[in-house]
N, C-alpha and C positions, 0 to 999 in steps of 0.2 A: 504494500500500500504506500502511496506517496504521502507526504505530509499533508494533514488536513487542517482546515481553518476552524479553530474552536468557536468562532462566532457564527458559523454556519451549521445547518442541521445534521442530525445523525439519522440515517435512513435505513430501513429494512427492505431488502429485495425479496419478494415472495415468489418462489419458483426458481427454476434452473435455466439459465441462459448464459453460456460462456461469453457471448458477445456483450451482454449487459454487464456481467461481472467484470470483464476486462475494462470496459469503458468507465465504470464507476471506480474501479481500483486506480485508474489513471487520473481521477478527478480530485476535487479538493474537499470532499465530504467524508466523514467517517461513515462506514456502512457495515451491515451484517447481512449475510445471505440466510434466508429461512427456506429450507428445501428438504425433500425426503431423506431419510437416513442413509440411503445408498450413496449420497454425495459426500458423506463425512470424510471418508478416506482421501478423496481428491482434495478437499478443502484443507485438510491437515497437511498434506504434502506440499500444497502451494500457498500456505499461510493466508488462507481466505477465512475471515471471521464467519462463523457458522453456528446456526441453531437448527438441530434436526426437528422436522415436523412432518407428520403424515396428513396431507391435506384431504385425503379421501375419507378420513374419519371425522364425522361430526358427532360429538357426544358431550357429556357434561363437563369434559375437560377443555372444551373449545375456548372458553374465556381465559383459560390459563395462559395461552400464548400471548394474548393482548397484555395481560398484567406482567408477564415475564419481560416482554419488550419494554414496557413502561418502566419497570424497575431498572432495566439496563440503561435508561435514558434516551431511548429511541424517540424521535420526534414524529415520524410518519412512516407508513408502510406503502410500498409501491407494488402493485400486481404486475407480474410479467406475462401471465397467460390467463386464459378465460376462467379456469377452475380456481384461481386465487383471487378473483375480483371480490367475491362476497367476504372472503377472509380479510382482505384489505379493508373493506367497509366496516366489518366488525371490530378490527383492531384500531382503525382510525377513529371510530366512535368513542373508544376509550382514550386513546392518546390525545385526541384533539377535543375531548369532552363535548362531542356533538353526536347524540344518539341517532339523528336523522341520516347519518352517513351509511348506516347499515341498511335502512330501507331503500336508500338511493342505489346501493350496490345490488340489492335484490331486483330492482327494476332493470338494471343493466344485464342481469343474468337471465331474465325470463323474457323471451322475445314477444310473447303475447302481452304481458303487462307493459312492456316497453312501448308497443304499438298503441295500446289503449291510453297510456299517459301522453304520448305524442298527439294522438287524436283529440284528447280532452283539452290540450293546449293550443289547438287550432292549427296543428301541422298537418299538411296534406299527406295522406297515406292511401295505399290501395285497399281493396276489400280483403278482409282476413277473418279467420275463425280458428278455434281450437279443434283438434281431432283427437278422439280417444280410441278410435278403432277404424278399421278399413271402411266400414259403412259410412262413417262421417266423411271420409275422403271422397268416396264415390258420390255422395249427395252433394258435396261442395262442387265437385267437378261438373256434375249435371246442372246444378243451379246456375253456376257462372255461365255455362254455355247456353242455357235456356235464355238467360237474360240478354245474351249477345245475339239472340234470334237466329241461332243456327238451325239449318234444315237437316233432315235425315240424309246421311251420306256426307255432309260437310265434315272436314276434320275438326276435332276439338281444339279450342284454344287451350294452351297448357295452364296448369296451376303449379304452384311451388309448395313443396312439402319440406319443412325445416324443423330440425330438432330445437326444442325450447332453449337449451342451455349449452349448445356446442358452438365453437368459434367458427366464424367465417363460413366457408363452404362445406365444412364437415357436417355430414348428415343432411345435406341439401339434395333433394331429388326433384326432377321435373316430371310431372305426371300428365300424360295425355290420354291414356286409355284405362279402362278397368283392369286390364292385364298388368299395367304398371303398378296398380294398387296392390295386386296379389303378391308382388315381389318385395313389398315392405315387410321387414321382420317385425315380430310382435314387440321386441324390446325397443323399437324406435318410437313407440307411442308412450305418452301423449306427445303431440307435435303441433306446430303452427302451419296453417294453410293460408296461402296468399294467391290472389289473382295475378296474372302475368301482366307486367307493364312493358310495353315496347318503348324503347328509347335508349338514350346514351347513359350507360351505367358508369358511375365513378365513385371514388372514395375520397374522404378528406381526413387528414391528420392535423389535429389542432391541439396545441399546447396552451393551457389556460391557467391564469393566475388572477386572483381577486375578481373572478367572474368575467375577465376580459381575455380575448384572444391575443396571445403573444406571438404566435406564428401559425400560419395556416398553409398547408400544402394540399394541392389537388392531385390525386393519383388517377390517371386515366387507364381504365381497363381496356385491353384490346379484345380479349375473350375471357369471360368470367371463368375462374378456375384454372386458367392457363397462363395469362400474361398481363403485365401492368408496367407502366413507366411514369417517371416524374422528372421535371414538372410536366403538366399536360400540354397538349397542342394549343396554339393561340386561339383556335376555334372554341375550345372549352374554357380556356382562361378568360376569354372575354365575358364570361358569366360570373367572374370572381366576386363582383360586388353583390350580386343576388345570392350567391352561395354563402358569402360571409353573413349576410342578413339571416339566412336560414340557420347557420351555425349559432348565431347570437340568440335566435329564437329557441334553439335546442338547449343552449346553456341556461336560458331563463326558465324554460318548462321543466327541465330536470334539476334545476337549482344547483348548478355546478359552480363551485367557487374556485377549484384548483384541479390540477391534474392534466390528463391527456384523454382525448376522445378520438375514436375512429368510426365515424358514421359513413353509411353508403346511401347514395341517392340515384334517382333516375331523372334525366331531363327528357321529357317526352316531345313528340313531334309538334305538339301545339305549344311548346315552350314553357311547360309547367314543370316545376320541381316536385318530385315525390320522395318522401323519406322512406328508406328501406329499413335500416336498423342502425344501432350504435353500440360500440364496444368501448369499455373503459380500460383498455390495455393495449400494448403494442400490437400492430396488425401482423398477419401472416405474410408470406411471400417476401420476407425480409425487407419490408417497406422502409424501415428506419435506416437500414444499410444503403438502400437506393438513395434516400434523401441525403445521407452523408456523402455519397459519391457525387451527387449533383451539387450540393451546397457547401460541403466541407465541415459542417457542424455535426456533432455526435448526438443522435436522437435520444439515446439512453441517458446521456448526461443532461439532455433537455428535459427528460422525465424528472430527474432529480431536482432541477431548479424550479420546475412547475409544481412539484409536490411539496418541497421543503417550505415549511411555514416561516423560516428565517430568511428566505430569499428576498432581496430588495429589487425594486423596479429598475434601478441603475444596472444591476447585474443582468436582469432579463433583457434590457435594451442592448447591452453589450454582447450578450450571448447569441441572440437570434439575428439572422441576416434579413435582408429585404426579399420577400417572395418574388420569384421569377427573375427579377432584375439581377440578383446576386448569384444566380445559378451558373455554374461553369459549363453546363451541357445537360443532356437528358440521359437518365439512367433507367434501365428496364431489366426485367428478368422473365424467363419463360419456364414454366413448370413442365418437365418432360414426363410423358407417360408412353410406354411402348405401344406402337400401333400394330404390332404383330402378336399373335397368340403364343408363339414359341420364339425365344431369343437365346443367343449364346454369348454375346459380348457387347460391350459398349463401343460405339464408333461414332464420334462426333461428325456430322455431315461435312464434307469438304467445303461446300459453299458457305457454311456457317463458320467453320474454323478459319477460313481465308477472308472473311468479311472484316473490314477495319473496325466495325463497331463491336465485334465479339471480344470479350475480355477473358472470361474463365467460366468453369462450371464446377458444381459440387456433386457430380454423378459418380457412381461406382459400378463396377461390373455386376451383372445380375447374380444373385445368390442361388436362384433356381431358374430353370429354362421356361417353364410354363407360366404365362402371364395370367393373373386372375382378371376376370371380367370387371370392368370399372362400373360400379353400381351407383356412385354418387360423385359429386365434385370433391376436390380437395385431396386427392389421393395420388399426387404426382410422385415420381421417384427421385426427384432432385431438381435443382435450379441451374439454368444457364444464364449468365449475366452479360449485358450489353451496355455500351455507353457511346454517345455521339452527339454531334451538334444539331442535327436536323430531326425534329420530333416526328415528322411525317415518314421519313425514311426508317426511323427506329420502329414506328408503329407497324409499317408494312413488313419490316424484317421479322418482328415478333409474330405477326400473323402467318408469315411464310413458314415458321418453324412447325406449325401444326401439320404441315404436309410432309415433313421430313422424318426419317428414321434415325434416331439416336441409338437404338438397340436393334441389332441384326442377328 
């Protein structure tokens, strides 16, 4: 650990992320990692401050963690992944003496409650319902398409099936037919059902302090579950003022005073913005790493300054750059999934490897030859990274990757 500033906060990282730990270890705050017991040996070997905790166990000892961190002098807890968001809420309710933070975290963890809170606050959302069994899914599919005045023989408009409490695209299925419904395992219920919105889907990463946006990035999806890049194209960035207004509305409706949010939106063909969902933790697809590649600041250190109650406005102003204007280029990544059912080795396509925008990949050779059928989004085998000056060329390059074989 580098020397830390005693006038700044002491933070607890909830969960395990080597990138986050490395970033905070190089920063100027005292920190401790709260992670499952299997991480203890690694932390001891690398002098990482560590508290073992099993986040899967909710029992009468759950409050013990909050009081233990309080006794250590920790000022705030930062969730690193979806399953630690409610833990952070419970801990911060104690550390910051604000009981509402637990209820707020529960809203972020339940996609159905989240949608209802947004709707009550006047935020535009699509049609949604909870599903407790396959019958609910079929009824919702039929009702949506009946409302759209579909005739016999017309293909159904799809609906979306999402796990209540999983991150991003995990547990996300697109349902078009009753046969698709039959393929949903029992353990994925209950779930959230949503009508399909045609439009431009994008995400936002916003660091918040004192109820105000300190930095707002727009991440443009090329294909959901496959590819994303930052900053967005000028065509999407021209909506930044409206998007910022929507994020400010979200901050107000969810009563967010500090931290980091990762909401998703749709911009429809009639130029309306629809709220999809919001997460209170770092996004998947290594979005913070892409932002660092584009802007130069470390997003995990950004989490620390946004969560730390001792952070000053002067420090925030010095830490965050000017969106778009200060970007050195555009950074993107592609989630690779084998296109063949049987594969034997990893082989990066020559046209990708030779492209000046290609930087590196985090793929490994297949551990088995038969490829499991992809049942939902979010099950890629690893990421390939790209960086360049032209956002349109980068977008087209990421789209092209869907047609190429990385595994042969």
